[in-house]
C-alpha positions as CSV (number, residue, x, y, z in Angstrom):
1,M,83.7,135.3,-10.2
2,T,86.3,137.1,-12.3
3,A,88.4,140.1,-11.8
4,H,91.3,141.7,-13.5
5,G,94.4,143.4,-12.2
6,T,95.4,146.9,-13.1
7,A,98.8,148.6,-13.5
8,A,97.4,151.5,-11.5
9,A,97.3,149.5,-8.3
10,G,99.7,147.5,-6.2
11,G,99.2,144.0,-4.8
12,D,99.1,145.4,-1.2
13,G,95.7,147.0,-1.7
14,I,97.0,150.6,-2.0
15,A,95.4,152.7,-4.6
16,R,98.1,153.9,-7.1
17,S,96.0,156.1,-9.4
18,S,96.3,159.4,-7.4
19,P,99.5,159.4,-5.3
20,P,100.1,162.2,-2.8
21,G,100.8,165.5,-4.6
22,T,98.7,164.7,-7.7
23,P,97.2,167.9,-9.1
24,P,93.4,168.2,-8.7
25,P,91.1,167.0,-11.4
26,P,90.9,169.5,-14.3
27,D,87.1,169.7,-14.0
28,G,87.3,171.2,-10.4
29,L,85.6,168.2,-8.8
30,L,86.9,165.9,-6.1
31,S,88.4,162.6,-7.3
32,L,86.9,159.6,-5.6
33,D,90.5,158.5,-4.9
34,E,90.9,161.7,-2.8
35,L,87.5,161.4,-1.1
36,M,87.9,157.7,0.0
37,P,91.7,157.2,-0.2
38,W,92.0,153.5,0.8
39,S,90.9,151.2,-2.0
40,V,91.5,147.6,-2.7
41,R,91.7,145.7,-5.9
42,P,89.0,143.1,-6.8
43,L,89.1,139.6,-5.5
44,R,90.7,137.1,-7.8
45,T,89.6,133.5,-7.2
46,G,91.8,131.8,-9.8
47,R,89.1,129.1,-10.3
48,T,85.5,129.5,-11.1
49,W,84.2,126.6,-9.0
50,V,84.7,128.3,-5.6
51,S,81.8,130.7,-6.1
52,G,78.3,130.6,-7.6
53,P,74.7,131.3,-7.1
54,D,73.9,128.1,-5.1
55,P,75.5,127.3,-1.8
56,V,74.4,123.6,-2.0
57,V,76.4,123.2,-5.2
58,L,79.5,124.7,-3.6
59,R,79.3,122.2,-0.7
60,A,79.0,119.3,-3.2
61,R,82.1,120.5,-5.1
62,W,84.0,120.7,-1.8
63,E,83.1,117.2,-0.9
64,R,84.0,115.9,-4.3
65,L,87.4,117.6,-4.1
66,A,88.2,116.5,-0.6
67,A,87.3,112.8,-1.3
68,A,89.3,112.6,-4.6
69,E,92.5,110.7,-4.9
70,A,95.7,112.7,-5.3
71,A,96.0,112.8,-9.1
72,E,92.3,113.5,-9.5
73,Q,92.3,116.1,-6.7
74,E,95.2,117.9,-8.5
75,R,93.1,118.1,-11.7
76,L,89.9,119.1,-10.0
77,F,91.6,121.8,-8.0
78,A,92.6,123.7,-11.1
79,P,96.1,124.8,-9.9
80,T,97.6,128.2,-10.5
81,R,100.9,129.7,-9.6
82,S,99.3,131.1,-6.4
83,R,97.4,128.0,-5.3
84,T,97.7,124.3,-5.6
85,P,96.4,121.5,-3.3
86,H,99.9,121.7,-1.6
87,T,99.8,125.4,-0.8
88,S,99.6,126.4,2.9
89,V,98.4,129.9,3.7
90,A,97.1,132.0,6.5
91,A,93.4,131.7,7.4
92,L,91.0,134.4,6.2
93,P,90.4,136.8,9.0
94,G,87.3,135.8,11.0
95,R,87.2,132.4,9.3
96,S,88.0,129.0,10.7
97,A,88.9,127.1,7.5
98,G,92.2,125.1,7.6
99,T,95.6,126.5,7.0
100,G,97.4,123.2,6.4
101,R,97.8,121.9,2.9
102,F,94.5,120.9,1.3
103,A,96.0,117.7,-0.1
104,R,96.9,116.5,3.4
105,T,94.1,117.9,5.6
106,P,91.1,119.3,3.8
107,G,89.1,119.7,7.0
108,P,85.3,120.2,7.0
109,C,83.6,122.3,4.3
110,P,83.4,126.0,5.4
111,D,80.0,127.5,5.4
112,P,79.6,129.5,2.1
113,V,79.4,133.2,2.6
114,R,77.1,135.7,0.8
115,I,79.1,138.1,-1.5
116,L,78.1,140.7,-4.0
117,H,79.2,139.6,-7.5
118,G,79.1,142.8,-9.6
119,P,76.8,145.6,-8.5
120,Y,73.5,143.6,-8.3
121,D,74.1,139.9,-8.2
122,E,74.2,138.3,-4.7
123,Q,76.1,135.0,-4.9
124,W,78.1,132.6,-2.6
125,L,81.8,131.9,-2.0
126,L,83.7,129.1,-0.2
127,P,85.7,131.2,2.3
128,D,88.9,129.1,2.4
129,H,92.1,131.0,1.7
130,R,93.7,127.9,0.2
131,L,91.2,128.0,-2.7
132,I,91.4,131.7,-3.6
133,D,94.4,133.2,-5.4
134,A,93.8,136.8,-4.1
135,A,91.1,136.9,-1.4
136,R,92.2,140.4,-0.2
137,P,92.5,139.6,3.6
138,E,92.5,143.3,4.4
139,L,88.8,143.5,3.4
140,W,87.8,140.4,5.4
141,R,89.6,142.0,8.4
142,V,87.2,145.0,8.4
143,A,84.0,143.3,7.2
144,D,81.5,143.3,10.0
145,G,78.0,144.4,10.9
146,Q,79.0,148.1,10.8
147,Q,80.9,148.1,7.5
148,L,79.7,149.3,4.1
149,F,81.6,148.9,0.9
150,A,81.6,151.2,-2.1
151,V,82.5,149.8,-5.5
152,D,83.1,151.7,-8.8
153,H,81.6,149.5,-11.4
154,S,82.8,151.3,-14.5
155,S,79.5,152.8,-15.6
156,A,78.7,153.6,-19.2
157,P,76.8,156.7,-20.5
158,E,73.6,154.7,-21.2
159,D,73.5,153.2,-17.7
160,A,70.2,153.7,-15.8
161,G,71.6,153.5,-12.3
162,P,74.3,155.3,-10.2
163,A,77.9,155.1,-11.1
164,L,78.8,153.7,-7.7
165,S,77.4,150.8,-5.7
166,V,77.2,150.4,-2.0
167,T,76.7,147.0,-0.2
168,A,76.9,145.6,3.3
169,L,78.1,142.3,1.8
170,L,81.7,141.6,0.9
171,P,82.0,142.6,-2.8
172,D,84.2,140.9,-5.3
173,G,84.7,144.1,-7.3
174,H,83.6,142.4,-10.5
175,S,82.4,144.8,-13.3
176,P,79.9,143.7,-15.9
177,A,81.8,145.9,-18.4
178,G,84.9,143.7,-17.9
179,R,87.0,146.4,-16.3
180,P,88.1,146.2,-12.7
181,G,86.4,148.3,-10.1
182,R,87.9,149.4,-6.8
183,I,86.5,148.3,-3.5
184,R,86.4,151.1,-0.8
185,P,85.4,150.2,2.7
186,L,83.7,153.0,4.6
187,Y,85.7,152.2,7.7
188,R,89.3,151.4,8.0
189,R,88.9,149.4,11.2
190,P,86.4,146.9,12.6
191,G,83.5,148.2,14.7
192,G,82.8,151.2,12.4
193,T,85.9,153.2,13.5
194,E,88.3,155.4,11.6
195,P,86.4,156.5,8.5
196,N,88.0,155.9,5.1
197,L,87.6,159.6,4.2
198,A,90.1,162.3,3.5
199,P,91.2,163.4,7.0
200,G,89.4,166.6,8.0
201,L,86.8,166.4,5.2
202,A,83.8,165.9,7.4
203,D,84.8,168.7,9.7
204,L,85.3,171.0,6.8
205,L,81.9,170.2,5.4
206,R,80.3,170.7,8.9
207,G,81.9,174.1,9.3
208,R,81.2,175.2,5.8
209,L,77.6,174.1,5.5
210,G,76.6,174.4,9.2
211,G,75.4,171.8,11.6
212,G,71.7,172.3,11.0
213,P,68.9,170.3,12.7
214,D,70.2,166.9,11.5
215,P,72.9,165.5,13.8
216,D,73.8,162.9,11.3
217,A,74.2,165.3,8.4
218,F,78.0,164.9,8.2
219,T,78.6,161.4,9.6
220,P,80.8,159.0,7.5
221,E,77.6,157.3,6.2
222,A,76.2,160.7,5.2
223,V,79.3,161.5,3.2
224,L,79.0,158.1,1.5
225,A,75.3,158.7,0.8
226,W,76.2,162.0,-0.8
227,T,78.9,160.3,-2.9
228,L,76.5,157.6,-4.1
229,A,74.0,160.2,-5.2
230,A,76.3,162.7,-6.7
231,A,79.3,160.8,-8.2
232,L,79.8,161.3,-11.9
233,P,81.7,159.0,-14.3
234,S,84.6,160.4,-16.3
235,P,87.3,158.8,-18.5
236,T,89.8,159.1,-15.5
237,G,87.5,157.8,-12.8
238,L,84.6,159.0,-10.7
239,R,84.3,162.6,-9.8
240,V,82.4,164.0,-6.8
241,P,81.1,167.5,-6.7
242,L,80.8,169.1,-3.2
243,P,78.1,171.7,-2.8
244,A,78.5,175.0,-1.0
245,D,74.8,175.1,-0.3
246,A,73.5,173.3,2.8
247,E,70.1,172.6,1.4
248,V,71.6,170.9,-1.7
249,W,73.8,168.8,0.6
250,S,70.8,167.8,2.7
251,S,68.7,166.8,-0.3
252,G,71.6,164.8,-1.8
253,V,72.3,163.0,1.4
254,A,68.6,162.0,1.7
255,L,68.6,160.7,-1.9
256,G,71.9,158.8,-1.3
257,R,70.5,157.2,1.8
258,E,67.5,155.9,-0.2
259,L,69.9,154.6,-2.8
260,M,71.9,152.8,-0.1
261,R,68.8,151.2,1.3
262,L,67.8,149.9,-2.2
263,Q,71.3,148.7,-3.2
264,S,72.0,147.0,0.2
265,R,68.4,145.5,0.2
266,G,67.5,146.7,3.6
267,A,70.7,145.5,5.3
268,R,71.6,146.8,8.8
269,G,68.1,147.2,10.0
270,G,66.7,149.0,6.9
271,E,63.4,148.3,5.2
272,R,63.7,145.8,2.4
273,P,62.8,147.2,-1.0
274,R,59.1,146.8,-1.9
275,L,57.0,148.2,-4.7
276,P,53.6,149.6,-3.9
277,G,50.5,147.5,-4.5
278,G,49.7,147.0,-8.1
279,R,53.3,147.3,-9.2
280,R,54.7,144.3,-7.3
281,P,55.9,141.4,-9.5
282,Y,54.3,138.0,-9.0
283,V,54.9,134.5,-10.5
284,R,51.9,134.0,-12.9
285,A,53.2,130.6,-14.2
286,T,55.8,128.5,-12.4
287,L,59.3,128.7,-13.7
288,P,60.7,125.4,-15.1
289,A,63.5,123.4,-13.5
290,R,66.0,124.4,-16.2
291,P,64.9,127.4,-18.2
292,T,67.1,128.3,-21.2
293,E,65.3,131.4,-22.5
294,L,64.6,134.9,-21.0
295,R,62.6,137.5,-22.9
296,Y,60.4,140.5,-22.2
297,E,56.9,141.1,-23.5
298,A,56.4,144.9,-23.2
299,G,52.6,144.8,-24.0
300,D,51.6,143.2,-20.7
301,E,54.9,143.9,-18.8
302,T,55.7,140.2,-18.6
303,L,59.1,138.6,-18.0
304,V,59.1,135.2,-19.7
305,V,61.5,132.7,-18.1
306,G,61.3,129.5,-20.2
307,D,57.6,128.4,-19.7
308,G,57.3,130.6,-16.6
309,R,55.9,134.1,-16.4
310,I,56.4,137.0,-14.0
311,S,54.4,140.2,-14.1
312,P,54.1,143.1,-13.8
313,V,57.7,143.8,-14.6
314,P,58.3,147.5,-15.5
315,A,60.1,148.1,-18.7
316,A,62.6,150.2,-16.8
317,A,63.7,147.1,-14.8
318,W,64.1,145.1,-18.0
319,E,66.2,147.9,-19.6
320,F,68.3,148.6,-16.6
321,T,72.0,148.4,-17.5
322,V,75.4,148.5,-15.8
323,G,78.5,148.9,-17.8
324,G,76.3,148.7,-20.9
325,V,75.1,145.2,-19.9
326,R,71.4,144.5,-19.2
327,V,71.3,143.4,-15.5
328,L,68.4,140.9,-15.7
329,E,69.9,139.1,-18.7
330,L,73.3,138.8,-17.1
331,W,71.8,137.6,-13.8
332,F,69.6,135.0,-15.6
333,G,72.4,133.8,-17.8
334,R,74.6,132.8,-14.9
335,R,71.8,130.8,-13.3
336,A,70.5,129.2,-16.5
337,A,74.1,127.9,-17.1
338,A,74.3,126.6,-13.5
339,S,70.9,125.0,-13.6
340,A,71.8,123.2,-16.8
341,G,75.2,122.1,-15.5
342,R,77.1,124.3,-17.9
343,G,80.2,126.4,-17.1
344,P,80.0,130.1,-16.4
345,D,80.6,130.9,-20.0
346,G,77.9,128.6,-21.1
347,A,80.3,126.0,-22.5
348,A,80.4,122.3,-21.6
349,P,81.7,122.2,-18.0
350,D,85.0,120.6,-16.9
351,G,86.0,119.5,-13.5
352,L,84.2,120.8,-10.4
353,D,82.2,123.3,-12.5
354,A,80.1,120.3,-13.6
355,V,79.4,119.2,-10.0
356,G,76.1,119.6,-8.3
357,A,73.7,121.2,-10.8
358,R,70.2,120.8,-9.3
359,G,68.0,122.8,-11.5
360,W,66.3,126.1,-10.6
361,P,65.9,126.3,-6.8
362,R,62.9,128.1,-5.3
363,E,65.3,130.7,-3.7
364,W,66.3,131.9,-7.2
365,T,62.8,132.9,-8.0
366,S,62.5,134.9,-4.8
367,E,65.8,136.6,-5.6
368,L,64.6,137.4,-9.1
369,L,61.5,139.0,-7.8
370,E,63.6,141.1,-5.4
371,L,66.0,142.1,-8.1
372,I,63.2,143.3,-10.4
373,T,61.9,145.3,-7.4
374,V,65.3,146.9,-6.7
375,L,65.9,147.8,-10.4
376,A,62.5,149.3,-10.7
377,L,62.9,151.4,-7.6
378,L,66.4,152.5,-8.6
379,D,65.0,153.7,-11.9
380,D,62.5,155.8,-10.0
381,T,65.4,157.7,-8.6
382,A,66.6,158.8,-12.0
383,G,64.6,162.0,-11.9
384,P,65.8,163.1,-8.5
385,R,69.4,162.3,-9.5
386,E,69.1,164.4,-12.6
387,Q,67.6,167.3,-10.6
388,L,70.6,167.0,-8.2
389,R,73.0,167.2,-11.1
390,D,71.2,170.3,-12.4
391,R,71.5,172.0,-9.1
392,L,75.1,171.1,-8.8
393,G,75.8,172.4,-12.3
394,A,74.4,175.7,-11.3
395,G,76.9,175.8,-8.3
396,P,78.4,177.0,-6.2
397,L,80.8,174.2,-5.3
398,I,83.5,173.5,-2.7
399,G,86.5,172.9,-5.0
400,P,89.8,171.2,-4.6
401,A,91.6,174.5,-4.1
402,E,89.5,175.2,-1.0
403,L,90.2,171.7,0.3
404,R,93.9,172.2,-0.2
405,A,93.8,175.6,1.5
406,A,92.1,173.9,4.5
407,G,94.8,171.1,4.6
408,V,92.3,168.3,3.6
409,L,94.3,167.8,0.4
410,P,96.7,166.3,-0.4
411,V,95.7,163.1,1.4
412,P,98.5,161.7,3.5
413,S,100.0,158.5,2.1
414,S,99.1,156.7,5.4
415,A,95.4,157.1,4.6
416,R,95.9,155.1,1.4
417,R,97.3,152.1,3.3
418,P,95.3,149.5,5.3
419,A,95.2,150.4,9.0
420,S,97.1,148.1,11.5
421,V,94.7,145.9,13.5
422,L,96.7,145.5,16.7
423,G,96.1,142.9,19.3
424,H,94.2,140.5,17.0
425,Q,95.5,137.0,16.5
426,E,95.0,135.3,13.2
427,E,96.0,131.8,12.2
428,G,99.0,131.7,9.8
429,P,100.2,128.9,7.6
430,E,100.2,125.4,9.1
431,G,98.4,126.6,12.3
432,Q,101.0,129.2,13.4
433,F,99.7,132.4,14.9
434,A,100.7,135.9,14.1
435,L,99.9,139.2,15.9
436,L,98.8,141.9,13.5
């Protein structure tokens, strides 16, 4: 898992790209920084071995590290300025991993947690703050069954999918294009409270577009759904048009909700993505234990994985890109390296990256089938997304000037900072407790 810092953001998780008082975007659209003011930089692990596609491997790495003698443990740990085996830090919110120095008291291996690595790759992470350079505790503090996270993954003009991703998993903010995204929780507090939206925005939209028959037309999730469907990339960040037509808003929210269902893979009670009969991909020849090659045969819509074969695979799923990178190739390359015991960059591994390779688990095949399904269904939304863009291009729109006149903009600086979570104890370094 990799991520990069940016001079536009501070280490406290506050977005710096659009400070209060910044003029509205020149194109007359709403900046995503103004729509969802609180954003957090990507996670930075500092070491590759703490995350990966196989939780069994992560446990094996932990056991190897915990059992190593002092000098070997130091080497395997891969120390950085932020973390060494002798660093004591606060526990991650909601996690029970140790807070004492790893070299002295490793403790039991924490259960790996599911994360989203980039926009479409579900992987695993060892949730121990002693092992992660910048885990962004403010995100863990609000991650629960009601939370959704939006991530800008730096889309390119040739990308097939939306410019924004939404997930119910904790995202690492990684961008396949190599540039950092921004992680924006939908809610600023646990339990789905205090939306991370420009204060007064939902009320303005409700008053401007009318309540209508749908009581959920202007909920925080509806605003996020609209944003997912309508957000447009630009050289200075995502821009979001707001329609002045209630019917356009309604159709965009419906499209965005479908995109959310696909991208989150049916999380939070939704139906898991499923292609109709005749289009569903199946394994026609068993995938080998350590495949090294992935190619696509367009004639019979077959994805060839080593000696294994999966079909039918729509060409659109194979060609689906994010940040100019083909998603299926990127997903496969990470697992092919792991199954062969190679490092994330494909080079000969060193240290804990070489620990635990166990071939190609059955779970990866199931995940590949689901990823093909998700990409194919997302491509099916390209037409409706283009139609929505055309309708928005014809106007009319609710512009920044109207939002400023209504007092929605500029966003107050407090909305760009994490909310205080009062009355909640968290374990600090060396077992001390602090009240947040």
